[in-house]
N, C-alpha and C positions, 0 to 999 in steps of 0.2 A: 513348729520354730528351734524346736527349746533343746530339742536333740546334739547341740553343731554343734563342732569340732573345735580347735582352739584357733584348727590350720582356716575350718569356713569363717568360725567369728569373723576370723582378720582380714578374709576374704572381700566379710558383707564394705566388714568397712571400710577399709584399698576405694572399693567403690561408690559408698555413703562419699569417699571423700575425691572423688572422679569429680562427685557433682556440687562436694565443694566448691572445687576449683573453677568448673562450666560457668559456675551462679557465678561466683566474682567474676570469672573472665566474662562476664556481658552484660551485668552490673558496671564494668570498667572499661565495657570497650566494645557501642553494643553495635555500632555500624557496623561490622567483626560479624552480627547472630543474623541479617533483618535477610532473608532468603531461613530462616526456620523460625520461622512466629511463636513458632509453643517450646523451641527451647528452655524457656523458663520455668513455661507454669511446670513441665514436666518433670524438673527437676526440684522443684520445692516441690511438687506433691513427692518424686521418692523419694527427699527428702524424710518428707512426714512422716510415709510407712515404717522406713527403714528402724522411726526416731523408735517407734514400735514396739519394733521386737523388746523378744521376750528372750534373748541372751542375750543378753546386752550387759559385761560386766562394771570394768574400769575402765573402757574406753572412755576415752574425753571429747562429746559432744557441744564442747563450747564453739566448736567449727557449723559443724552440725549447723546450729545452733543460729549462732549469728547466718550461716547457709542461707536458712528460711528465711527469717525477718526480712535481712535486705531484700530477698527474690521478692517477698511481698508491697514492700513494703515501695521499688524500686516500677520509675512511671518515665516513660520515653518522651 
């Protein structure tokens, strides 16, 4: 993945932000996601993988780190 274009990097970042938003939504309103027991863990795992990719430059990963922490610390 080291040869990603700027457009591809932006697309990956956007997808990561989708996971961030979903994790935040689950934590804020878990009753809305009771039909998908793995939604939180899948998205946290996705962000952990994404964060490790080697092509990131100056993208702000604060929200990614926060969502990982929130998802890992969430208890129903």
